[in-house]
N, C-alpha and C positions, 0 to 999 in steps of 0.2 A: 504494500500500500504506500502510495506516495502522498505525502502531505502537500496540500496546495497552500501556497503562501497567501496569507490574507493581507489585504492592503492596510497600511497604518491608519489608525483611528485619528482623524483630525477633527475632533469635536469642537475645538476652538481654533479659529484662524490665528496665525501668529501676530498679525497686526492688532486683532482684538485683544489678544493676551497682553500685548505691550500696553495698550490703552487701559486695560483693567489694572495692570500693575501700577501705572502712573497715577490713576485715580485713587488707588489704595494708599499709595505713599502720600499723596496730597491730603487725604482724609486723616491719616495718622498724624501728619504734621499739624493740621488744624486742631485735632483733638488734644495734642500735646500742648499747643499754645493756649488753648482754652483752659486746660488744667492748670498750667502755670499762672495764667492771668487770674483765675478765680479760686485757686486753692487757698484755703485759710492756713496761714502759717502762724503758730502761736507766738504772740508778742512776748519778747523778753521783758520781764519786769525789772526795771532799773530802780534801785533804791538810792536816794540821795541822802547824804549826811547833812542835815539842815544846819547843825552848829558849825561845821566846817565851811559851808557856803556863806553863812552869816558872818563868820569871822573874816573870811576873805573879802566880802563885799562891803561890810560896814566900816565906818570910821573907827579907829582904835579907841576913841573915848567912849564907845558904846559897850565895851566889854572890859571886864576886869580879869586879870590873870591871877589865879589862885594856886599857890604851891602848898602842898600838904605832905607831911611825913605820914605815909600810909603803910598799913599792914597788908601785904599781898599774899594771896594763895591762888591755887588753880583748881578747877573742877572740870568734870567730864559730864556730857549730857547722857547720863545713865540713870535708871530709875532709883538705884540705891543711893545716889548723891543728890537727886532732884526730887520733883514730885511725880505724879503719875503720867505727866506729859513732858518727858525730858527733852523732846525735840522742839518744843515751843518755849520761847522766853516769856518772862512776865509781861513784856510789852505786846505779846501776841505774834511776834515774828519768829520765823524758823531759825534755829540756831545756825551760826556760821562763824568761821574764824574772825577774830577781831572784835568780839563782844566781851563785855565785862559786866559783872554784877556789882551793884552798890545800892545801899538802902536809902540814900538821901538825894543823890543827884537825879535830875529829871531824865527820862528816857531820851536818847539821842545826844546826850552831852558827850563831847569828845574829850577823852582823857589821854594824856601822853604819859606812858609808863616805859621807862628805859629807852626813850627815843622812839618808841613805837606808838602809833596813834590807835586807840581803841575806842569803842562806842558803848556807852551804858545802855543796855537793853534788858537787863535781868535784875532780879532782887535775890537777897539771901534770907536766911533765917533771921528772925527779929532780934536775936541775941547779939548780932553783929552791928556795930555802930557805923557812923558816917565815915570813919577813917579806914574802914576795911574794904578792899577791892578783891573780887574773886574772878580770875581770868579764865575764860572758856578755852579749853584745850580738848582736842579729839583723841589724843594719844594718852592713855592712862599712865603709862610708864613715864612719859614726859611730865605729866602733872605731878606724879610722885617725886620725880627728880627736882622739880621746881620748888616743892615744899612750901615753907613759909618764909617770907622775906619782908624786910622793912626798907622802904625806898621813898624818895621824894617824887611825887607825881605832880603834874600840872594839868589844870582844867580851866576853861574860860566860862565866865558867867555873864549873862546879859545884864546890864545895869537897868534896873526898873525905876 
C-alpha cells in the first residue's frame, strides 16, 4: 500500500497570520499601558519630624536649648519589656529605629543623645522621672550591652 501525500493544511493564509500577530502585539501593548496608567501603587507614607522642621525654619529666639544630665537605658519592642502591643509606641506609631521613650517631653520632641538625633515617641513606667530616657533598640544583645549610662542630652523646647 502506498500512502498518498496529503496537501499541507493552510487554514490561515500567511498574510492573515502576520496581521493577526501584529494586532495581538498592539493589543498587548495597549493593555500594558492601561495597566501602568491606572494601576494603584500604594503611596509611601512619609513621616516628618515636626520639631526638626520647626527648629530649622524658625528664628533661634523661638526655641530654647535644654541640656540635661540624663539616665539612659535601652529597651526592645518585646512583650516582656513593653505592654501587650510592643510594636506600637505610646504615641500610636509603629516602632522604628531612632525612637526614644521619656515620660515628660511631648511626642515628636527631638533629643540629641551622643551626637545622634532621636525622637520621643514612647513612654515608660510611671516610676521613671523626667530625667530618664529609654532608647529603642531591635537587637536584645545590643540593648544589654548598652546597659545603663549617664550622659548629657540636648533637646529644644518651643518658647510659649
